[in-house]
C-alpha positions as a LaTeX table, in Angstrom:
\begin{tabular}{lrrr}
\hline
Residue & $x$ (\AA) & $y$ (\AA) & $z$ (\AA) \\
\hline
Met1 & 18.15 & $-5.70$ & $-19.76$ \\
Lys2 & 15.57 & $-8.41$ & $-19.57$ \\
Lys3 & 16.63 & $-9.83$ & $-16.44$ \\
His4 & 16.62 & $-6.46$ & $-14.79$ \\
Asn5 & 13.33 & $-5.94$ & $-15.59$ \\
Glu6 & 12.06 & $-9.57$ & $-14.23$ \\
Tyr7 & 13.74 & $-8.81$ & $-10.68$ \\
Thr8 & 12.27 & $-5.48$ & $-11.05$ \\
Ile9 & 8.66 & $-6.95$ & $-11.43$ \\
Leu10 & 9.24 & $-9.67$ & $-8.66$ \\
Gly11 & 10.24 & $-6.65$ & $-6.27$ \\
Phe12 & 7.26 & $-4.85$ & $-7.18$ \\
Lys13 & 4.52 & $-8.13$ & $-6.52$ \\
Ala14 & 6.49 & $-8.67$ & $-2.83$ \\
Leu15 & 6.14 & $-4.90$ & $-2.14$ \\
Lys16 & 2.42 & $-5.12$ & $-3.07$ \\
Arg17 & 1.98 & $-8.59$ & $-0.90$ \\
Ala18 & 3.73 & $-6.85$ & 1.98 \\
Ala19 & 1.36 & $-3.75$ & 1.82 \\
Ala20 & $-1.57$ & $-5.78$ & 1.29 \\
Lys21 & $-0.69$ & $-8.02$ & 4.77 \\
Val22 & $-0.02$ & $-4.70$ & 6.68 \\
Ala23 & $-3.13$ & $-3.25$ & 5.84 \\
Asp24 & $-5.26$ & $-6.43$ & 6.36 \\
Asn25 & $-3.44$ & $-6.44$ & 9.86 \\
Ala26 & $-4.65$ & $-2.98$ & 10.60 \\
Arg27 & $-8.01$ & $-3.59$ & 9.40 \\
Lys28 & $-8.32$ & $-6.89$ & 11.79 \\
Asn29 & $-6.86$ & $-5.11$ & 14.79 \\
Asn30 & $-8.27$ & $-1.63$ & 14.07 \\
Leu31 & $-4.47$ & $-0.01$ & 13.77 \\
Lys32 & $-3.86$ & 3.20 & 11.74 \\
Ile33 & $-1.33$ & 3.37 & 9.15 \\
Pro34 & 0.69 & 6.49 & 8.05 \\
Ile35 & $-0.21$ & 7.58 & 4.68 \\
Trp36 & 1.67 & 10.45 & 2.90 \\
Arg37 & $-0.74$ & 12.89 & 1.60 \\
Asn38 & $-0.89$ & 16.51 & 0.78 \\
Gly39 & 2.82 & 16.91 & 1.68 \\
Arg40 & 2.04 & 15.27 & 5.28 \\
Ile41 & 1.76 & 12.21 & 6.88 \\
Glu42 & $-1.96$ & 11.55 & 7.79 \\
Tyr43 & $-3.00$ & 8.51 & 9.64 \\
Glu44 & $-6.14$ & 6.33 & 8.87 \\
Ile45 & $-7.27$ & 2.66 & 9.23 \\
Pro46 & $-7.32$ & 1.10 & 5.78 \\
Gly47 & $-10.81$ & 0.00 & 4.32 \\
Val48 & $-11.99$ & $-2.71$ & 2.69 \\
Ile49 & $-10.45$ & $-3.20$ & $-1.03$ \\
Thr50 & $-12.80$ & $-3.55$ & $-3.88$ \\
Glu51 & $-10.66$ & $-3.96$ & $-6.65$ \\
His52 & $-8.96$ & $-6.98$ & $-8.01$ \\
Gly53 & $-5.22$ & $-7.04$ & $-8.36$ \\
Gly54 & $-5.00$ & $-10.33$ & $-10.56$ \\
Ala55 & $-2.77$ & $-10.55$ & $-13.15$ \\
Val56 & $-3.54$ & $-9.27$ & $-16.84$ \\
Asp57 & $-4.18$ & $-11.91$ & $-19.26$ \\
Gln58 & $-1.58$ & $-11.33$ & $-22.08$ \\
Ser59 & $-3.51$ & $-13.58$ & $-24.39$ \\
His60 & $-6.64$ & $-11.35$ & $-25.12$ \\
Ser61 & $-7.48$ & $-11.45$ & $-28.93$ \\
Gly62 & $-9.64$ & $-8.58$ & $-29.13$ \\
Pro63 & $-8.59$ & $-5.00$ & $-30.54$ \\
Val64 & $-5.61$ & $-3.42$ & $-28.97$ \\
Glu65 & $-5.84$ & 0.36 & $-28.32$ \\
Lys66 & $-2.84$ & 2.15 & $-28.56$ \\
\hline
\end{tabular}
């Protein structure tokens, strides 16, 4: 089961990288990309991403909330 989970994570990371490249290309070339919103497809030019998509540090020694 653990091996399947690793492949899932690798696939998800690859999809995120591909989506970031598509959005970056659309921004550079002023192209619209289709986005599914409110039950229909809307086309928009992606904005600048302000979130940091880095890995989560698992060695954090602070309190963990559950």
